[in-house]
PQR file with spaces between the fields and no chain letter, atoms N, CA, C, O and H, PARSE charges and radii, in Angstrom:
ATOM       1  N    UNK     1     297.558  172.160  204.706 -0.4000 1.5000
ATOM       2  CA   UNK     1     296.562  172.104  206.078 -0.0000 2.0000
ATOM       3  C    UNK     1     296.491  170.892  206.489  0.5500 1.7000
ATOM       4  O    UNK     1     296.839  170.779  207.665 -0.5500 1.4000
ATOM       5  N    UNK     2     296.124  169.775  205.899 -0.4000 1.5000
ATOM       6  CA   UNK     2     295.978  168.634  206.358 -0.0000 2.0000
ATOM       7  C    UNK     2     296.841  168.532  207.761  0.5500 1.7000
ATOM       8  O    UNK     2     296.116  168.252  208.715 -0.5500 1.4000
ATOM       9  H    UNK     2     295.841  169.867  204.944  0.4000 1.0000
ATOM      10  N    UNK     3     298.441  168.724  208.140 -0.4000 1.5000
ATOM      11  CA   UNK     3     299.392  168.573  208.941 -0.0000 2.0000
ATOM      12  C    UNK     3     298.600  169.212  210.146  0.5500 1.7000
ATOM      13  O    UNK     3     298.332  168.770  211.264 -0.5500 1.4000
ATOM      14  H    UNK     3     299.031  168.952  207.365  0.4000 1.0000
ATOM      15  N    UNK     4     298.378  170.158  209.655 -0.4000 1.5000
ATOM      16  CA   UNK     4     298.290  170.866  210.839 -0.0000 2.0000
ATOM      17  C    UNK     4     296.754  170.938  211.237  0.5500 1.7000
ATOM      18  O    UNK     4     296.479  171.651  212.202 -0.5500 1.4000
ATOM      19  H    UNK     4     298.595  170.517  208.747  0.4000 1.0000
ATOM      20  N    UNK     5     295.703  170.254  210.572 -0.4000 1.5000
ATOM      21  CA   UNK     5     294.288  169.653  210.854 -0.0000 2.0000
ATOM      22  C    UNK     5     294.146  168.456  211.415  0.5500 1.7000
ATOM      23  O    UNK     5     293.142  168.192  212.077 -0.5500 1.4000
ATOM      24  H    UNK     5     295.926  169.675  209.788  0.4000 1.0000
ATOM      25  N    UNK     6     295.264  167.468  211.195 -0.4000 1.5000
ATOM      26  CA   UNK     6     295.003  166.582  211.614 -0.0000 2.0000
ATOM      27  C    UNK     6     295.517  166.377  213.233  0.5500 1.7000
ATOM      28  O    UNK     6     295.085  165.446  213.914 -0.5500 1.4000
ATOM      29  H    UNK     6     296.079  167.682  210.657  0.4000 1.0000
ATOM      30  N    UNK     7     296.635  167.514  213.826 -0.4000 1.5000
ATOM      31  CA   UNK     7     296.774  167.511  215.029 -0.0000 2.0000
ATOM      32  C    UNK     7     296.480  168.517  215.495  0.5500 1.7000
ATOM      33  O    UNK     7     297.184  168.727  216.483 -0.5500 1.4000
ATOM      34  H    UNK     7     296.986  168.269  213.273  0.4000 1.0000
ATOM      35  N    UNK     8     295.519  169.590  215.236 -0.4000 1.5000
ATOM      36  CA   UNK     8     294.913  170.219  215.756 -0.0000 2.0000
ATOM      37  C    UNK     8     293.608  170.815  214.949  0.5500 1.7000
ATOM      38  O    UNK     8     293.470  171.468  213.915 -0.5500 1.4000
ATOM      39  H    UNK     8     294.947  169.419  214.434  0.4000 1.0000
ATOM      40  N    UNK     9     292.707  170.257  215.953 -0.4000 1.5000
ATOM      41  CA   UNK     9     291.066  170.548  215.239 -0.0000 2.0000
ATOM      42  C    UNK     9     290.942  171.814  214.820  0.5500 1.7000
ATOM      43  O    UNK     9     291.199  172.645  215.691 -0.5500 1.4000
ATOM      44  H    UNK     9     292.819  169.726  216.794  0.4000 1.0000
ATOM      45  N    UNK    10     290.640  172.225  213.794 -0.4000 1.5000
ATOM      46  CA   UNK    10     290.091  173.849  213.600 -0.0000 2.0000
ATOM      47  C    UNK    10     288.520  173.984  214.161  0.5500 1.7000
ATOM      48  O    UNK    10     287.911  175.024  214.412 -0.5500 1.4000
ATOM      49  H    UNK    10     290.432  171.550  213.086  0.4000 1.0000
ATOM      50  N    UNK    11     288.161  172.909  214.251 -0.4000 1.5000
ATOM      51  CA   UNK    11     286.928  173.205  215.229 -0.0000 2.0000
ATOM      52  C    UNK    11     286.362  172.119  215.458  0.5500 1.7000
ATOM      53  O    UNK    11     286.412  171.072  214.811 -0.5500 1.4000
ATOM      54  H    UNK    11     288.656  172.064  214.046  0.4000 1.0000
ATOM      55  N    UNK    12     285.556  172.478  216.828 -0.4000 1.5000
ATOM      56  CA   UNK    12     284.902  170.642  218.010 -0.0000 2.0000
ATOM      57  C    UNK    12     284.407  169.744  216.951  0.5500 1.7000
ATOM      58  O    UNK    12     284.955  168.643  217.004 -0.5500 1.4000
ATOM      59  H    UNK    12     285.515  173.328  217.353  0.4000 1.0000
ATOM      60  N    UNK    13     283.348  169.899  215.796 -0.4000 1.5000
ATOM      61  CA   UNK    13     282.756  169.372  215.319 -0.0000 2.0000
ATOM      62  C    UNK    13     283.693  168.474  214.054  0.5500 1.7000
ATOM      63  O    UNK    13     282.983  167.782  213.325 -0.5500 1.4000
ATOM      64  H    UNK    13     282.903  170.793  215.753  0.4000 1.0000
ATOM      65  N    UNK    14     285.088  168.449  213.783 -0.4000 1.5000
ATOM      66  CA   UNK    14     285.879  168.302  212.671 -0.0000 2.0000
ATOM      67  C    UNK    14     286.036  166.639  212.540  0.5500 1.7000
ATOM      68  O    UNK    14     286.723  166.053  213.377 -0.5500 1.4000
ATOM      69  H    UNK    14     285.665  169.011  214.375  0.4000 1.0000
ATOM      70  N    UNK    15     285.606  166.157  211.837 -0.4000 1.5000
ATOM      71  CA   UNK    15     285.902  164.669  211.552 -0.0000 2.0000
ATOM      72  C    UNK    15     286.682  164.499  210.421  0.5500 1.7000
ATOM      73  O    UNK    15     286.567  165.332  209.522 -0.5500 1.4000
ATOM      74  H    UNK    15     285.048  166.633  211.157  0.4000 1.0000
ATOM      75  N    UNK    16     287.650  163.344  210.266 -0.4000 1.5000
ATOM      76  CA   UNK    16     288.423  163.000  208.544 -0.0000 2.0000
ATOM      77  C    UNK    16     287.106  162.543  207.738  0.5500 1.7000
ATOM      78  O    UNK    16     285.963  162.430  208.179 -0.5500 1.4000
ATOM      79  H    UNK    16     287.744  162.668  210.997  0.4000 1.0000
ATOM      80  N    UNK    17     287.550  162.328  206.530 -0.4000 1.5000
ATOM      81  CA   UNK    17     286.410  162.211  205.710 -0.0000 2.0000
ATOM      82  C    UNK    17     287.589  161.081  204.960  0.5500 1.7000
ATOM      83  O    UNK    17     287.511  159.855  204.887 -0.5500 1.4000
ATOM      84  H    UNK    17     288.479  162.420  206.172  0.4000 1.0000
ATOM      85  N    UNK    18     288.396  161.769  204.584 -0.4000 1.5000
ATOM      86  CA   UNK    18     289.346  160.910  203.739 -0.0000 2.0000
ATOM      87  C    UNK    18     291.213  161.503  203.813  0.5500 1.7000
ATOM      88  O    UNK    18     291.709  162.539  204.256 -0.5500 1.4000
ATOM      89  H    UNK    18     288.459  162.765  204.643  0.4000 1.0000
ATOM      90  N    UNK    19     291.811  160.298  203.165 -0.4000 1.5000
ATOM      91  CA   UNK    19     293.415  160.999  203.459 -0.0000 2.0000
ATOM      92  C    UNK    19     294.062  160.163  202.608  0.5500 1.7000
ATOM      93  O    UNK    19     293.873  159.019  202.195 -0.5500 1.4000
ATOM      94  H    UNK    19     291.408  159.456  202.806  0.4000 1.0000
ATOM      95  N    UNK    20     295.104  161.262  202.399 -0.4000 1.5000
ATOM      96  CA   UNK    20     295.990  160.349  201.431 -0.0000 2.0000
ATOM      97  C    UNK    20     297.483  160.977  201.241  0.5500 1.7000
ATOM      98  O    UNK    20     297.835  161.783  202.103 -0.5500 1.4000
ATOM      99  H    UNK    20     295.258  162.192  202.734  0.4000 1.0000
ATOM     100  N    UNK    21     298.201  160.738  200.402 -0.4000 1.5000
ATOM     101  CA   UNK    21     299.312  161.694  200.342 -0.0000 2.0000
ATOM     102  C    UNK    21     299.386  163.057  199.747  0.5500 1.7000
ATOM     103  O    UNK    21     300.388  163.753  199.909 -0.5500 1.4000
ATOM     104  H    UNK    21     297.915  160.083  199.702  0.4000 1.0000
ATOM     105  N    UNK    22     298.248  163.497  198.994 -0.4000 1.5000
ATOM     106  CA   UNK    22     298.256  164.574  198.049 -0.0000 2.0000
ATOM     107  C    UNK    22     297.358  165.178  198.857  0.5500 1.7000
ATOM     108  O    UNK    22     297.481  166.379  198.618 -0.5500 1.4000
ATOM     109  H    UNK    22     297.434  162.931  198.862  0.4000 1.0000
ATOM     110  N    UNK    23     296.290  164.981  199.910 -0.4000 1.5000
ATOM     111  CA   UNK    23     295.267  166.175  200.865 -0.0000 2.0000
ATOM     112  C    UNK    23     294.914  164.829  201.616  0.5500 1.7000
ATOM     113  O    UNK    23     295.167  163.649  201.376 -0.5500 1.4000
ATOM     114  H    UNK    23     296.190  164.005  200.105  0.4000 1.0000
ATOM     115  N    UNK    24     294.016  165.685  202.933 -0.4000 1.5000
ATOM     116  CA   UNK    24     292.757  165.267  203.404 -0.0000 2.0000
ATOM     117  C    UNK    24     291.175  165.680  203.100  0.5500 1.7000
ATOM     118  O    UNK    24     291.060  166.485  202.176 -0.5500 1.4000
ATOM     119  H    UNK    24     293.811  166.644  203.128  0.4000 1.0000
ATOM     120  N    UNK    25     290.648  165.498  203.369 -0.4000 1.5000
ATOM     121  CA   UNK    25     289.316  166.167  203.348 -0.0000 2.0000
ATOM     122  C    UNK    25     288.331  165.692  204.830  0.5500 1.7000
ATOM     123  O    UNK    25     288.042  164.623  205.368 -0.5500 1.4000
ATOM     124  H    UNK    25     290.741  164.844  204.120  0.4000 1.0000
ATOM     125  N    UNK    26     288.032  167.204  205.100 -0.4000 1.5000
ATOM     126  CA   UNK    26     287.680  167.455  206.957 -0.0000 2.0000
ATOM     127  C    UNK    26     285.842  167.420  206.449  0.5500 1.7000
ATOM     128  O    UNK    26     285.337  167.389  205.327 -0.5500 1.4000
ATOM     129  H    UNK    26     288.267  168.072  204.663  0.4000 1.0000
ATOM     130  N    UNK    27     285.345  167.438  207.549 -0.4000 1.5000
ATOM     131  CA   UNK    27     283.848  167.736  207.572 -0.0000 2.0000
ATOM     132  C    UNK    27     283.446  168.172  208.849  0.5500 1.7000
ATOM     133  O    UNK    27     284.018  167.816  209.880 -0.5500 1.4000
ATOM     134  H    UNK    27     285.756  167.463  208.461  0.4000 1.0000
ATOM     135  N    UNK    28     282.064  169.260  208.797 -0.4000 1.5000
ATOM     136  CA   UNK    28     282.608  169.803  209.935 -0.0000 2.0000
ATOM     137  C    UNK    28     280.437  169.820  210.121  0.5500 1.7000
ATOM     138  O    UNK    28     279.570  169.796  209.248 -0.5500 1.4000
ATOM     139  H    UNK    28     281.599  169.549  207.960  0.4000 1.0000
ATOM     140  N    UNK    29     280.369  169.855  211.189 -0.4000 1.5000
ATOM     141  CA   UNK    29     278.656  169.909  211.445 -0.0000 2.0000
ATOM     142  C    UNK    29     278.751  171.613  212.538  0.5500 1.7000
ATOM     143  O    UNK    29     278.919  171.919  213.719 -0.5500 1.4000
ATOM     144  H    UNK    29     281.074  169.875  211.898  0.4000 1.0000
ATOM     145  N    UNK    30     278.578  172.126  211.552 -0.4000 1.5000
ATOM     146  CA   UNK    30     278.415  173.389  211.966 -0.0000 2.0000
ATOM     147  C    UNK    30     277.571  174.903  210.912  0.5500 1.7000
ATOM     148  O    UNK    30     278.290  175.012  209.918 -0.5500 1.4000
ATOM     149  H    UNK    30     278.441  171.877  210.593  0.4000 1.0000
ATOM     150  N    UNK    31     276.816  175.601  210.856 -0.4000 1.5000
ATOM     151  CA   UNK    31     276.443  176.494  210.682 -0.0000 2.0000
ATOM     152  C    UNK    31     277.961  177.558  210.074  0.5500 1.7000
ATOM     153  O    UNK    31     278.871  178.097  210.705 -0.5500 1.4000
ATOM     154  H    UNK    31     276.233  175.513  211.663  0.4000 1.0000
ATOM     155  N    UNK    32     277.617  177.485  208.489 -0.4000 1.5000
ATOM     156  CA   UNK    32     278.829  178.496  208.085 -0.0000 2.0000
ATOM     157  C    UNK    32     278.680  180.207  208.328  0.5500 1.7000
ATOM     158  O    UNK    32     278.306  181.074  207.537 -0.5500 1.4000
ATOM     159  H    UNK    32     276.879  177.047  207.977  0.4000 1.0000
ATOM     160  N    UNK    33     279.161  180.318  209.848 -0.4000 1.5000
ATOM     161  CA   UNK    33     278.870  181.615  210.344 -0.0000 2.0000
ATOM     162  C    UNK    33     279.975  182.797  209.604  0.5500 1.7000
ATOM     163  O    UNK    33     280.933  182.442  208.918 -0.5500 1.4000
ATOM     164  H    UNK    33     279.464  179.614  210.490  0.4000 1.0000
ATOM     165  N    UNK    34     279.766  183.677  209.778 -0.4000 1.5000
ATOM     166  CA   UNK    34     280.600  184.571  209.085 -0.0000 2.0000
ATOM     167  C    UNK    34     282.088  184.723  209.651  0.5500 1.7000
ATOM     168  O    UNK    34     283.157  185.034  209.125 -0.5500 1.4000
ATOM     169  H    UNK    34     278.988  183.965  210.335  0.4000 1.0000
ATOM     170  N    UNK    35     281.697  184.365  210.963 -0.4000 1.5000
ATOM     171  CA   UNK    35     283.221  184.027  211.821 -0.0000 2.0000
ATOM     172  C    UNK    35     284.394  183.101  211.327  0.5500 1.7000
ATOM     173  O    UNK    35     285.620  183.201  211.289 -0.5500 1.4000
ATOM     174  H    UNK    35     280.829  184.112  211.390  0.4000 1.0000
ATOM     175  N    UNK    36     283.073  181.758  210.813 -0.4000 1.5000
ATOM     176  CA   UNK    36     283.474  180.635  210.600 -0.0000 2.0000
ATOM     177  C    UNK    36     284.455  180.873  209.270  0.5500 1.7000
ATOM     178  O    UNK    36     285.644  180.554  209.232 -0.5500 1.4000
ATOM     179  H    UNK    36     282.076  181.677  210.844  0.4000 1.0000
ATOM     180  N    UNK    37     283.608  181.581  208.052 -0.4000 1.5000
ATOM     181  CA   UNK    37     284.154  182.150  207.037 -0.0000 2.0000
ATOM     182  C    UNK    37     284.975  182.359  206.693  0.5500 1.7000
ATOM     183  O    UNK    37     285.652  182.147  205.687 -0.5500 1.4000
ATOM     184  H    UNK    37     282.643  181.840  208.083  0.4000 1.0000
ATOM     185  N    UNK    38     285.026  182.951  207.759 -0.4000 1.5000
ATOM     186  CA   UNK    38     286.914  184.521  207.794 -0.0000 2.0000
ATOM     187  C    UNK    38     287.720  183.189  208.312  0.5500 1.7000
ATOM     188  O    UNK    38     288.474  182.716  207.462 -0.5500 1.4000
ATOM     189  H    UNK    38     284.476  183.124  208.577  0.4000 1.0000
ATOM     190  N    UNK    39     287.678  182.488  209.617 -0.4000 1.5000
ATOM     191  CA   UNK    39     288.421  181.110  209.668 -0.0000 2.0000
ATOM     192  C    UNK    39     288.963  180.300  208.241  0.5500 1.7000
ATOM     193  O    UNK    39     290.062  179.962  207.803 -0.5500 1.4000
ATOM     194  H    UNK    39     287.066  182.873  210.308  0.4000 1.0000
ATOM     195  N    UNK    40     288.157  180.239  207.982 -0.4000 1.5000
ATOM     196  CA   UNK    40     288.616  179.173  206.676 -0.0000 2.0000
ATOM     197  C    UNK    40     289.013  180.166  205.529  0.5500 1.7000
ATOM     198  O    UNK    40     288.942  179.578  204.450 -0.5500 1.4000
ATOM     199  H    UNK    40     287.264  180.514  208.338  0.4000 1.0000
ATOM     200  N    UNK    41     289.354  181.299  205.414 -0.4000 1.5000
ATOM     201  CA   UNK    41     289.849  182.108  204.418 -0.0000 2.0000
ATOM     202  C    UNK    41     290.963  182.487  204.959  0.5500 1.7000
ATOM     203  O    UNK    41     291.530  183.314  204.244 -0.5500 1.4000
ATOM     204  H    UNK    41     289.411  181.777  206.291  0.4000 1.0000
ATOM     205  N    UNK    42     291.513  182.245  205.897 -0.4000 1.5000
ATOM     206  CA   UNK    42     292.995  182.654  206.273 -0.0000 2.0000
ATOM     207  C    UNK    42     293.908  181.172  206.177  0.5500 1.7000
ATOM     208  O    UNK    42     295.002  180.980  206.707 -0.5500 1.4000
ATOM     209  H    UNK    42     291.052  181.574  206.478  0.4000 1.0000
ATOM     210  N    UNK    43     293.142  180.224  205.366 -0.4000 1.5000
ATOM     211  CA   UNK    43     294.285  178.993  204.413 -0.0000 2.0000
ATOM     212  C    UNK    43     294.270  179.573  202.986  0.5500 1.7000
ATOM     213  O    UNK    43     295.010  178.913  202.256 -0.5500 1.4000
ATOM     214  H    UNK    43     292.253  180.380  204.935  0.4000 1.0000
ATOM     215  N    UNK    44     293.762  180.430  202.458 -0.4000 1.5000
ATOM     216  CA   UNK    44     293.863  180.891  201.216 -0.0000 2.0000
ATOM     217  C    UNK    44     293.730  179.765  200.184  0.5500 1.7000
ATOM     218  O    UNK    44     292.597  179.291  200.093 -0.5500 1.4000
ATOM     219  H    UNK    44     293.161  180.966  203.050  0.4000 1.0000
ATOM     220  N    UNK    45     294.705  179.235  199.369 -0.4000 1.5000
ATOM     221  CA   UNK    45     294.646  178.435  198.373 -0.0000 2.0000
ATOM     222  C    UNK    45     295.405  177.038  198.773  0.5500 1.7000
ATOM     223  O    UNK    45     295.865  176.203  197.994 -0.5500 1.4000
ATOM     224  H    UNK    45     295.624  179.620  199.443  0.4000 1.0000
ATOM     225  N    UNK    46     295.407  177.022  199.924 -0.4000 1.5000
ATOM     226  CA   UNK    46     295.642  175.303  200.668 -0.0000 2.0000
ATOM     227  C    UNK    46     294.586  175.072  201.005  0.5500 1.7000
ATOM     228  O    UNK    46     294.687  174.264  201.928 -0.5500 1.4000
ATOM     229  H    UNK    46     295.033  177.700  200.557  0.4000 1.0000
ATOM     230  N    UNK    47     293.140  175.392  200.734 -0.4000 1.5000
ATOM     231  CA   UNK    47     292.005  175.097  201.379 -0.0000 2.0000
ATOM     232  C    UNK    47     290.945  175.252  200.241  0.5500 1.7000
ATOM     233  O    UNK    47     290.842  176.299  199.602 -0.5500 1.4000
ATOM     234  H    UNK    47     293.058  176.048  199.984  0.4000 1.0000
ATOM     235  N    UNK    48     289.893  173.771  199.944 -0.4000 1.5000
ATOM     236  CA   UNK    48     289.343  174.030  198.820 -0.0000 2.0000
ATOM     237  C    UNK    48     287.694  173.644  199.634  0.5500 1.7000
ATOM     238  O    UNK    48     287.583  172.631  200.325 -0.5500 1.4000
ATOM     239  H    UNK    48     289.977  172.920  200.462  0.4000 1.0000
ATOM     240  N    UNK    49     286.651  174.501  199.438 -0.4000 1.5000
ATOM     241  CA   UNK    49     285.186  174.296  200.098 -0.0000 2.0000
ATOM     242  C    UNK    49     284.638  173.315  198.882  0.5500 1.7000
ATOM     243  O    UNK    49     284.646  173.584  197.681 -0.5500 1.4000
ATOM     244  H    UNK    49     286.741  175.324  198.876  0.4000 1.0000
ATOM     245  N    UNK    50     284.348  172.581  199.265 -0.4000 1.5000
ATOM     246  CA   UNK    50     283.791  171.474  198.552 -0.0000 2.0000
ATOM     247  C    UNK    50     281.674  171.450  198.898  0.5500 1.7000
ATOM     248  O    UNK    50     280.776  171.436  198.056 -0.5500 1.4000
ATOM     249  H    UNK    50     284.341  172.362  200.241  0.4000 1.0000
ATOM     250  N    UNK    51     281.599  171.452  200.053 -0.4000 1.5000
ATOM     251  CA   UNK    51     280.246  171.621  200.512 -0.0000 2.0000
ATOM     252  C    UNK    51     280.153  172.935  201.346  0.5500 1.7000
ATOM     253  O    UNK    51     281.177  173.501  201.728 -0.5500 1.4000
ATOM     254  H    UNK    51     282.329  171.463  200.736  0.4000 1.0000
ATOM     255  N    UNK    52     278.673  173.496  201.673 -0.4000 1.5000
ATOM     256  CA   UNK    52     277.687  173.560  200.892 -0.0000 2.0000
ATOM     257  C    UNK    52     278.351  173.922  199.515  0.5500 1.7000
ATOM     258  O    UNK    52     279.557  174.024  199.294 -0.5500 1.4000
ATOM     259  H    UNK    52     277.841  173.036  201.363  0.4000 1.0000
ATOM     260  N    UNK    53     277.315  174.093  198.642 -0.4000 1.5000
ATOM     261  CA   UNK    53     277.431  174.295  196.904 -0.0000 2.0000
ATOM     262  C    UNK    53     277.812  176.050  197.079  0.5500 1.7000
ATOM     263  O    UNK    53     278.645  176.791  196.556 -0.5500 1.4000
ATOM     264  H    UNK    53     276.335  174.010  198.821  0.4000 1.0000
ATOM     265  N    UNK    54     276.510  176.268  198.301 -0.4000 1.5000
ATOM     266  CA   UNK    54     276.486  178.035  197.773 -0.0000 2.0000
ATOM     267  C    UNK    54     278.095  178.460  198.611  0.5500 1.7000
ATOM     268  O    UNK    54     278.924  179.095  197.960 -0.5500 1.4000
ATOM     269  H    UNK    54     275.833  175.667  198.726  0.4000 1.0000
ATOM     270  N    UNK    55     278.323  178.157  199.672 -0.4000 1.5000
ATOM     271  CA   UNK    55     279.604  178.643  200.100 -0.0000 2.0000
ATOM     272  C    UNK    55     280.846  178.529  199.056  0.5500 1.7000
ATOM     273  O    UNK    55     281.598  179.440  198.710 -0.5500 1.4000
ATOM     274  H    UNK    55     277.649  177.641  200.202  0.4000 1.0000
ATOM     275  N    UNK    56     280.862  176.959  198.585 -0.4000 1.5000
ATOM     276  CA   UNK    56     281.793  176.716  197.657 -0.0000 2.0000
ATOM     277  C    UNK    56     282.096  178.198  196.661  0.5500 1.7000
ATOM     278  O    UNK    56     283.146  178.813  196.480 -0.5500 1.4000
ATOM     279  H    UNK    56     280.251  176.219  198.867  0.4000 1.0000
ATOM     280  N    UNK    57     280.355  178.505  196.003 -0.4000 1.5000
ATOM     281  CA   UNK    57     280.213  179.332  194.690 -0.0000 2.0000
ATOM     282  C    UNK    57     280.651  180.657  195.630  0.5500 1.7000
ATOM     283  O    UNK    57     281.343  181.488  195.043 -0.5500 1.4000
ATOM     284  H    UNK    57     279.501  178.005  196.150  0.4000 1.0000
ATOM     285  N    UNK    58     280.445  180.824  196.489 -0.4000 1.5000
ATOM     286  CA   UNK    58     281.026  182.313  197.262 -0.0000 2.0000
ATOM     287  C    UNK    58     282.445  182.347  197.233  0.5500 1.7000
ATOM     288  O    UNK    58     282.855  183.416  196.780 -0.5500 1.4000
ATOM     289  H    UNK    58     279.883  180.148  196.966  0.4000 1.0000
ATOM     290  N    UNK    59     283.713  181.209  197.697 -0.4000 1.5000
ATOM     291  CA   UNK    59     284.914  181.211  197.768 -0.0000 2.0000
ATOM     292  C    UNK    59     285.313  181.136  195.921  0.5500 1.7000
ATOM     293  O    UNK    59     286.264  181.751  195.440 -0.5500 1.4000
ATOM     294  H    UNK    59     283.379  180.341  198.065  0.4000 1.0000
ATOM     295  N    UNK    60     284.680  180.555  195.380 -0.4000 1.5000
ATOM     296  CA   UNK    60     285.210  181.086  193.634 -0.0000 2.0000
ATOM     297  C    UNK    60     285.257  181.836  193.429  0.5500 1.7000
ATOM     298  O    UNK    60     286.337  182.270  193.027 -0.5500 1.4000
ATOM     299  H    UNK    60     283.907  180.056  195.771  0.4000 1.0000
ATOM     300  N    UNK    61     283.736  182.956  193.550 -0.4000 1.5000
ATOM     301  CA   UNK    61     283.452  184.348  193.282 -0.0000 2.0000
ATOM     302  C    UNK    61     284.802  184.975  193.801  0.5500 1.7000
ATOM     303  O    UNK    61     285.720  185.284  193.041 -0.5500 1.4000
ATOM     304  H    UNK    61     282.859  182.603  193.876  0.4000 1.0000
ATOM     305  N    UNK    62     284.824  185.085  194.758 -0.4000 1.5000
ATOM     306  CA   UNK    62     285.571  185.993  195.673 -0.0000 2.0000
ATOM     307  C    UNK    62     287.421  185.529  194.821  0.5500 1.7000
ATOM     308  O    UNK    62     288.265  186.418  194.701 -0.5500 1.4000
ATOM     309  H    UNK    62     284.078  184.834  195.375  0.4000 1.0000
ATOM     310  N    UNK    63     287.636  184.414  194.463 -0.4000 1.5000
ATOM     311  CA   UNK    63     289.174  184.246  194.001 -0.0000 2.0000
ATOM     312  C    UNK    63     288.803  184.806  192.760  0.5500 1.7000
ATOM     313  O    UNK    63     289.640  185.579  192.295 -0.5500 1.4000
ATOM     314  H    UNK    63     286.951  183.692  194.560  0.4000 1.0000
ATOM     315  N    UNK    64     288.013  184.669  192.247 -0.4000 1.5000
ATOM     316  CA   UNK    64     288.034  185.210  190.446 -0.0000 2.0000
ATOM     317  C    UNK    64     287.788  186.654  190.580  0.5500 1.7000
ATOM     318  O    UNK    64     288.300  187.290  189.658 -0.5500 1.4000
ATOM     319  H    UNK    64     287.333  184.041  192.624  0.4000 1.0000
ATOM     320  N    UNK    65     286.999  187.548  191.670 -0.4000 1.5000
ATOM     321  CA   UNK    65     287.493  188.892  191.597 -0.0000 2.0000
ATOM     322  C    UNK    65     288.526  189.178  192.515  0.5500 1.7000
ATOM     323  O    UNK    65     288.555  190.375  192.802 -0.5500 1.4000
ATOM     324  H    UNK    65     286.583  187.032  192.418  0.4000 1.0000
ATOM     325  N    UNK    66     289.318  188.541  193.032 -0.4000 1.5000
ATOM     326  CA   UNK    66     290.773  188.917  193.593 -0.0000 2.0000
ATOM     327  C    UNK    66     291.635  188.789  192.276  0.5500 1.7000
ATOM     328  O    UNK    66     292.265  189.793  191.942 -0.5500 1.4000
ATOM     329  H    UNK    66     289.295  187.569  192.798  0.4000 1.0000
ATOM     330  N    UNK    67     291.750  187.355  191.288 -0.4000 1.5000
ATOM     331  CA   UNK    67     292.293  187.554  190.374 -0.0000 2.0000
ATOM     332  C    UNK    67     292.519  188.474  189.524  0.5500 1.7000
ATOM     333  O    UNK    67     293.611  189.015  189.350 -0.5500 1.4000
ATOM     334  H    UNK    67     291.239  186.540  191.560  0.4000 1.0000
ATOM     335  N    UNK    68     291.379  188.738  188.868 -0.4000 1.5000
ATOM     336  CA   UNK    68     290.574  190.133  188.231 -0.0000 2.0000
ATOM     337  C    UNK    68     291.489  191.439  188.612  0.5500 1.7000
ATOM     338  O    UNK    68     292.139  192.226  187.925 -0.5500 1.4000
ATOM     339  H    UNK    68     290.493  188.298  189.009  0.4000 1.0000
ATOM     340  N    UNK    69     291.315  191.349  189.622 -0.4000 1.5000
ATOM     341  CA   UNK    69     291.533  192.715  190.080 -0.0000 2.0000
ATOM     342  C    UNK    69     293.650  192.784  190.456  0.5500 1.7000
ATOM     343  O    UNK    69     294.372  193.756  190.679 -0.5500 1.4000
ATOM     344  H    UNK    69     290.787  190.709  190.181  0.4000 1.0000
ATOM     345  N    UNK    70     293.911  191.583  190.381 -0.4000 1.5000
ATOM     346  CA   UNK    70     295.674  191.401  189.858 -0.0000 2.0000
ATOM     347  C    UNK    70     295.733  191.807  188.635  0.5500 1.7000
ATOM     348  O    UNK    70     296.304  192.865  188.372 -0.5500 1.4000
ATOM     349  H    UNK    70     293.325  190.794  190.200  0.4000 1.0000
ATOM     350  N    UNK    71     295.229  191.141  187.796 -0.4000 1.5000
ATOM     351  CA   UNK    71     295.279  191.665  186.160 -0.0000 2.0000
ATOM     352  C    UNK    71     295.359  192.934  185.944  0.5500 1.7000
ATOM     353  O    UNK    71     296.388  193.534  185.635 -0.5500 1.4000
ATOM     354  H    UNK    71     294.765  190.282  188.009  0.4000 1.0000
ATOM     355  N    UNK    72     293.760  193.625  186.169 -0.4000 1.5000
ATOM     356  CA   UNK    72     294.080  194.731  185.867 -0.0000 2.0000
ATOM     357  C    UNK    72     294.409  195.875  186.837  0.5500 1.7000
ATOM     358  O    UNK    72     293.996  197.034  186.792 -0.5500 1.4000
ATOM     359  H    UNK    72     292.924  193.137  186.420  0.4000 1.0000
ATOM     360  N    UNK    73     295.016  195.459  187.483 -0.4000 1.5000
ATOM     361  CA   UNK    73     296.164  196.862  188.225 -0.0000 2.0000
ATOM     362  C    UNK    73     296.401  198.061  187.630  0.5500 1.7000
ATOM     363  O    UNK    73     296.780  197.843  186.479 -0.5500 1.4000
ATOM     364  H    UNK    73     295.352  194.518  187.519  0.4000 1.0000
ATOM     365  N    UNK    74     296.358  199.171  187.858 -0.4000 1.5000
ATOM     366  CA   UNK    74     297.294  200.254  187.312 -0.0000 2.0000
ATOM     367  C    UNK    74     297.925  200.421  187.646  0.5500 1.7000
ATOM     368  O    UNK    74     298.700  201.114  186.986 -0.5500 1.4000
ATOM     369  H    UNK    74     296.050  199.348  188.792  0.4000 1.0000
ATOM     370  N    UNK    75     298.383  199.976  189.134 -0.4000 1.5000
ATOM     371  CA   UNK    75     299.630  200.524  189.671 -0.0000 2.0000
ATOM     372  C    UNK    75     300.431  199.012  189.595  0.5500 1.7000
ATOM     373  O    UNK    75     300.035  197.847  189.611 -0.5500 1.4000
ATOM     374  H    UNK    75     297.754  199.413  189.670  0.4000 1.0000
ATOM     375  N    UNK    76     301.794  199.678  189.504 -0.4000 1.5000
ATOM     376  CA   UNK    76     303.252  199.050  189.267 -0.0000 2.0000
ATOM     377  C    UNK    76     303.706  199.047  190.616  0.5500 1.7000
ATOM     378  O    UNK    76     302.935  199.303  191.542 -0.5500 1.4000
ATOM     379  H    UNK    76     302.116  200.625  189.492  0.4000 1.0000
ATOM     380  N    UNK    77     305.128  198.722  190.819 -0.4000 1.5000
ATOM     381  CA   UNK    77     305.745  198.534  191.919 -0.0000 2.0000
ATOM     382  C    UNK    77     307.170  199.284  191.006  0.5500 1.7000
ATOM     383  O    UNK    77     308.257  199.425  191.566 -0.5500 1.4000
ATOM     384  H    UNK    77     305.754  198.514  190.068  0.4000 1.0000
């Protein structure tokens, strides 16, 4: 996500807080609407939500539920 977001901002309020060889941390001044959250989800496992905590918890819960679904799937290829 770092390269893309450094050259093509995800949102007009986006700013970069930290950058190194491993990752970049971006901030936004935006209310986390449903559409904004869906856009974040498109980044999958390449994105980690740090704040707000309630949004981080939501992403964590959804990820855990998804992992459980694949662990217990009764369908096999």
